[in-house]
C-alpha positions as CSV (number, residue, x, y, z in Angstrom):
1,M,62.9,-6.7,-14.5
2,R,64.5,-5.0,-17.5
3,H,66.6,-7.1,-19.7
4,D,69.1,-4.5,-20.7
5,E,72.5,-5.1,-22.2
6,Q,74.4,-4.8,-19.0
7,L,72.3,-7.5,-17.3
8,W,72.6,-9.7,-20.4
9,T,76.4,-9.4,-20.4
10,R,76.6,-10.3,-16.7
11,L,74.2,-13.2,-17.2
12,Q,76.3,-14.5,-20.1
13,A,79.4,-14.4,-18.0
14,D,77.7,-16.2,-15.1
15,V,76.2,-18.9,-17.4
16,A,79.7,-19.7,-18.7
17,R,80.9,-19.9,-15.0
18,M,78.1,-21.7,-13.2
19,G,75.6,-23.0,-15.8
20,V,72.2,-21.8,-17.1
21,S,70.0,-22.8,-14.2
22,E,72.1,-21.2,-11.4
23,A,72.9,-18.1,-13.4
24,C,69.3,-17.5,-14.2
25,K,68.3,-18.0,-10.5
26,L,70.9,-15.6,-9.4
27,H,69.8,-12.8,-11.8
28,G,66.0,-13.5,-11.5
29,V,65.6,-14.4,-15.2
30,H,63.5,-17.4,-16.3
31,R,65.5,-20.1,-18.2
32,S,63.2,-19.9,-21.2
33,T,64.1,-16.2,-21.5
34,W,67.8,-17.2,-21.6
35,Y,67.2,-19.7,-24.3
36,R,65.0,-17.4,-26.4
37,R,67.6,-14.6,-26.2
38,A,70.5,-17.0,-26.8
39,D,68.8,-18.1,-30.1
40,G,68.7,-14.5,-31.2
41,R,64.9,-14.4,-31.2
42,N,62.9,-11.5,-29.7
43,P,59.9,-13.1,-28.0
44,T,57.9,-9.9,-27.8
45,T,57.5,-9.2,-31.5
46,S,55.8,-11.4,-34.0
47,G,56.5,-9.2,-37.1
48,T,53.2,-10.1,-38.8
49,H,52.0,-6.5,-38.7
50,Q,55.1,-5.5,-40.7
51,D,53.9,-7.1,-43.9
52,P,52.6,-4.2,-46.0
53,N,50.4,-6.5,-48.2
54,L,48.7,-7.8,-45.1
55,V,48.2,-4.3,-43.6
56,D,46.8,-3.0,-46.9
57,A,44.4,-6.0,-47.2
58,I,43.1,-5.5,-43.7
59,L,42.7,-1.7,-44.1
60,A,40.9,-2.1,-47.4
61,I,38.4,-4.6,-46.0
62,A,37.9,-2.6,-42.8
63,L,37.1,0.5,-44.8
64,E,35.0,-1.4,-47.4
65,R,33.0,-3.1,-44.7
66,P,33.3,-0.9,-41.5
67,S,30.7,-3.0,-39.6
68,W,32.9,-6.0,-39.8
69,G,35.1,-6.7,-36.7
70,C,38.5,-8.3,-36.4
71,D,37.0,-11.9,-36.3
72,R,35.1,-11.5,-39.5
73,I,38.0,-9.8,-41.3
74,S,40.3,-12.6,-40.2
75,Y,37.8,-15.2,-41.5
76,Y,37.4,-13.4,-44.8
77,L,41.2,-13.2,-45.2
78,A,41.4,-16.9,-44.5
79,L,38.9,-17.6,-47.3
80,S,41.2,-15.6,-49.6
81,G,44.2,-17.7,-48.5
82,I,45.8,-15.1,-46.2
83,K,46.5,-16.2,-42.7
84,A,46.0,-13.5,-40.0
85,S,44.6,-14.2,-36.6
86,S,41.9,-11.9,-35.2
87,P,44.3,-10.5,-32.5
88,T,46.7,-9.5,-35.3
89,V,43.9,-7.9,-37.3
90,Q,42.8,-6.0,-34.2
91,K,46.4,-4.8,-33.5
92,I,46.7,-3.5,-37.0
93,L,43.3,-1.8,-36.9
94,I,44.2,-0.1,-33.5
95,H,47.6,1.0,-34.9
96,H,45.8,2.7,-37.8
97,R,43.1,4.2,-35.5
98,L,40.4,1.9,-36.9
99,G,40.0,-0.3,-33.8
100,K,36.4,0.7,-33.1
101,R,33.5,0.4,-35.4
102,L,32.6,4.1,-35.2
103,E,36.2,5.0,-36.2
104,R,35.9,2.7,-39.3
105,E,32.5,4.1,-40.2
106,A,33.7,7.7,-39.8
107,R,36.8,7.1,-41.9
108,A,34.8,5.2,-44.6
109,A,32.3,8.1,-44.7
110,A,35.2,10.6,-45.0
111,I,36.7,8.9,-48.0
112,G,33.3,8.3,-49.6
113,G,33.4,4.5,-49.5
114,G,32.2,1.7,-47.3
115,Q,29.3,-0.6,-47.6
116,D,27.2,-1.4,-44.6
117,S,24.9,-4.4,-44.3
118,K,22.1,-1.9,-43.4
119,T,22.6,0.2,-46.5
120,A,23.3,-2.6,-49.0
121,P,20.4,-3.3,-51.4
């Protein structure tokens, strides 16, 4: 079910008239959705991938060490004091077309950088 503005307006009117539980049942919306929307929060976006410093740090590590995956990059960031879960790291890598190891290796080779554990002395 789409939560468009027309549905939201009708739901708000029915909540005022009959209460949250009954209005949500009538419109097929879970009560937790009502409370999240009523607080003004959007439950589908975390916003962590919007931080340009985080994105830059992840991309720099991914291109410096293309063999490292999202778990290792997340761990390395945590050692540096930057909190980023591995799913967040993976989303950022995918968004920048670096989600697969071969993509990271190709981009690192194209820019002339990247160290790999196999080629390190």
